[in-house]
C-alpha positions as CSV (number, residue, x, y, z in Angstrom):
1,X,23.3,25.9,17.7
2,X,19.8,25.5,19.0
3,X,18.9,29.0,17.8
4,X,20.1,28.2,14.3
5,X,18.2,24.9,14.2
6,X,15.0,26.6,15.4
7,X,15.4,29.2,12.6
8,X,15.7,26.4,10.0
9,X,12.6,24.7,11.5
10,X,10.7,28.0,11.2
11,X,11.8,28.5,7.6
12,X,10.4,25.0,6.7
13,X,7.2,25.6,8.7
14,X,6.4,28.9,7.1
15,X,7.8,28.0,3.6
16,X,10.8,30.4,3.5
17,X,12.9,28.9,0.8
18,X,15.8,31.4,0.5
19,X,16.6,35.1,0.9
20,X,15.4,36.0,-2.6
21,X,11.9,34.6,-2.2
22,X,9.3,37.1,-1.0
23,X,7.2,34.4,0.7
24,X,6.1,34.6,3.4
25,X,5.8,38.4,3.6
26,X,6.7,38.5,7.3
27,X,10.1,36.9,6.5
28,X,10.9,38.9,3.3
29,X,14.6,39.7,3.0
30,X,15.6,37.1,5.6
31,X,17.8,34.1,4.9
32,X,15.8,30.9,4.2
33,X,16.2,27.2,4.7
34,X,18.7,27.2,1.8
35,X,21.2,29.6,3.4
36,X,20.6,28.5,7.0
37,X,21.2,24.8,6.3
38,X,24.4,25.7,4.5
39,X,25.4,27.9,7.4
40,X,24.7,25.1,9.9
41,X,26.9,22.7,7.9
42,X,29.7,25.3,7.7
43,X,29.5,25.8,11.5
44,X,30.1,22.0,12.0
45,X,26.6,21.0,13.0
46,X,26.1,17.3,12.1
47,X,23.9,16.7,9.1
48,X,21.8,14.2,11.0
49,X,21.2,16.9,13.7
50,X,20.2,19.4,11.1
51,X,17.7,16.9,9.6
52,X,16.2,15.8,12.9
53,X,16.2,19.0,14.9
54,X,15.7,21.5,12.1
55,X,14.0,20.2,9.0
56,X,11.9,17.4,10.4
57,X,10.7,19.6,13.2
58,X,9.5,22.2,10.7
59,X,7.7,19.6,8.6
60,X,6.1,18.1,11.6
61,X,4.7,21.5,12.6
62,X,3.2,22.2,9.2
63,X,1.8,18.7,9.1
64,X,0.0,19.2,12.4
65,X,-1.4,22.5,11.1
66,X,-2.5,20.9,7.8
67,X,-4.3,18.1,9.7
68,X,-6.1,20.6,11.8
69,X,-7.1,22.6,8.7
70,X,-5.1,25.6,9.9
71,X,-3.2,25.8,6.7
72,X,-4.0,24.6,3.1
73,X,-2.2,22.8,0.3
74,X,-0.4,25.9,-1.1
75,X,1.3,26.6,2.3
76,X,2.3,22.9,2.6
77,X,3.8,23.0,-0.9
78,X,5.9,26.0,0.0
79,X,7.1,24.2,3.1
80,X,7.9,21.2,1.0
81,X,9.9,23.4,-1.4
82,X,11.8,24.9,1.5
83,X,12.5,21.4,2.8
84,X,13.6,20.2,-0.6
85,X,16.0,23.1,-1.1
86,X,17.6,22.4,2.3
87,X,17.8,18.7,1.5
88,X,19.9,19.4,-1.5
89,X,22.7,20.3,0.9
90,X,22.3,17.0,2.8
91,X,21.9,14.5,-0.1
92,X,25.6,13.7,-0.2
93,X,25.5,12.7,3.4
94,X,22.6,10.3,2.7
95,X,24.6,8.8,-0.1
96,X,27.8,8.2,2.0
97,X,25.8,6.8,4.9
98,X,26.6,9.4,7.5
99,X,22.9,10.2,7.7
100,X,20.4,7.4,8.0
101,X,16.9,7.4,6.8
102,X,14.1,6.3,9.0
103,X,12.9,3.9,6.3
104,X,11.8,3.5,2.7
105,X,8.4,4.3,1.3
106,X,7.2,3.1,-2.1
107,X,4.3,5.2,-3.4
108,X,2.3,5.5,-6.6
109,X,-1.1,6.3,-8.1
110,X,-2.7,3.0,-9.2
111,X,-3.2,1.8,-12.8
112,X,-5.8,3.8,-14.7
113,X,-5.5,6.9,-12.5
114,X,-3.5,9.9,-13.6
115,X,-4.1,12.1,-10.5
116,X,-0.9,13.0,-8.6
117,X,-1.5,16.1,-6.5
118,X,-2.4,14.1,-3.4
119,X,0.4,11.6,-4.0
120,X,2.9,14.3,-4.5
121,X,1.9,16.1,-1.3
122,X,2.2,12.8,0.7
123,X,5.6,12.1,-0.9
124,X,6.9,15.5,0.1
125,X,5.6,15.2,3.7
126,X,7.0,11.7,4.0
127,X,10.4,12.6,2.6
128,X,10.5,15.7,4.7
129,X,10.0,13.6,7.8
130,X,13.2,11.6,7.1
131,X,12.1,8.7,4.8
132,X,13.5,7.7,1.4
133,X,10.6,7.9,-1.1
134,X,10.5,5.7,-4.2
135,X,7.8,7.6,-6.2
136,X,6.5,5.3,-9.0
137,X,4.4,8.1,-10.5
138,X,0.9,7.7,-11.9
139,X,-1.0,4.9,-13.7
140,X,1.2,2.3,-12.0
141,X,0.6,-1.3,-12.8
142,X,0.7,-4.0,-10.1
143,X,3.9,-5.5,-11.5
144,X,5.7,-2.2,-11.0
145,X,4.7,-2.1,-7.4
146,X,6.0,-5.7,-7.0
147,X,9.2,-4.9,-8.8
148,X,9.8,-1.9,-6.5
149,X,9.2,-4.1,-3.4
150,X,11.7,-6.6,-4.7
151,X,14.3,-3.9,-5.0
152,X,13.4,-2.4,-1.6
153,X,12.2,-5.4,0.5
154,X,12.0,-3.5,3.7
155,X,9.9,-0.7,2.3
156,X,6.4,0.4,3.2
157,X,4.0,0.5,0.2
158,X,1.5,3.3,-0.3
159,X,-1.2,3.3,-3.1
160,X,-3.3,6.3,-4.1
161,X,-6.5,6.7,-6.2
162,X,-8.9,9.5,-6.9
163,X,-11.3,7.7,-9.1
164,X,-13.8,5.1,-7.8
165,X,-13.2,3.1,-11.0
166,X,-9.5,2.7,-10.2
167,X,-9.6,2.1,-6.5
168,X,-10.6,-1.5,-7.2
169,X,-7.1,-2.0,-8.6
170,X,-5.7,-1.6,-5.1
171,X,-7.0,-5.1,-4.2
172,X,-5.1,-6.8,-6.9
173,X,-1.9,-4.8,-6.2
174,X,-2.2,-5.6,-2.4
175,X,-2.8,-9.3,-3.1
176,X,0.4,-9.5,-5.3
177,X,2.4,-7.6,-2.7
178,X,1.3,-9.8,0.1
179,X,2.0,-12.9,-1.9
180,X,5.5,-11.7,-2.6
181,X,6.2,-10.6,1.0
182,X,3.4,-11.4,3.5
183,X,4.7,-9.1,6.2
184,X,4.9,-6.0,4.0
185,X,2.9,-3.1,5.4
186,X,0.5,-1.6,2.9
187,X,-1.3,1.7,2.9
188,X,-4.1,3.3,0.8
189,X,-5.4,6.8,0.5
190,X,-7.4,9.1,-1.8
191,X,-10.8,10.8,-1.9
192,X,-13.0,7.7,-2.6
193,X,-11.1,5.4,-0.3
194,X,-12.3,4.5,3.2
195,X,-11.0,2.5,6.2
196,X,-13.8,-0.1,5.5
197,X,-12.5,-0.5,2.0
198,X,-9.0,-1.0,3.2
199,X,-10.1,-3.7,5.6
200,X,-12.2,-5.4,2.9
201,X,-9.3,-5.8,0.5
202,X,-6.7,-6.7,3.2
203,X,-4.7,-3.5,3.2
204,X,-3.0,-2.8,6.6
205,X,-3.7,0.9,6.9
206,X,-6.0,3.6,5.5
207,X,-5.0,7.3,6.1
208,X,-6.9,10.4,5.2
209,X,-3.9,12.7,5.1
210,X,-0.1,12.9,5.0
211,X,0.4,13.7,8.7
212,X,-1.6,10.7,9.8
213,X,0.5,8.6,7.5
214,X,3.7,10.0,8.9
215,X,2.6,9.3,12.4
216,X,1.9,5.7,11.6
217,X,5.2,5.3,9.8
218,X,7.0,6.7,12.8
219,X,5.4,4.2,15.1
220,X,6.2,1.3,12.8
221,X,9.8,2.5,12.4
222,X,10.5,3.1,16.1
């Protein structure tokens, strides 16, 4: 069992989606996260064990590498695709409650901003580490963030911006969220955003990358 779980973790770490995909070249012709996850289920390995000891381990490894600038966005996206393919086999177990998520994360790019690459990368990394992600998309108005929090009152809320002209909208969104639920934990990120700005507008956390966000979420969810 441990060997199979390690193979799944390596497929996610190196972005091996399935047997047909040629990437990475060193794993060409080998089964990927798709086939190995299905094999693990057929062998009776608990879905929660596959998630925790296979898929999440792989995502944690690629996250650490990305944080250390040892890999770049394309490699992380391949890992996320491998993870997503494997997760398709596990979704029914989330729906029936046999596999529990670590928590829920609401995420969106704030009003006036249409950039989504960074947000999507964060979403993939967060979901790959065992959280349910409510992705509101781009150009998200404050009211939509508030509505999502009303529907998921225990969620963490993450706001993204790439433009200096839109990052100011984070203050209004954060104020409305805190008014609705004072103990909600809020996060901001994006190229123009800083820790000082987060403190200035009353946001709980600033993170400069998806792995740092995951590490904070894990501490808060423990």
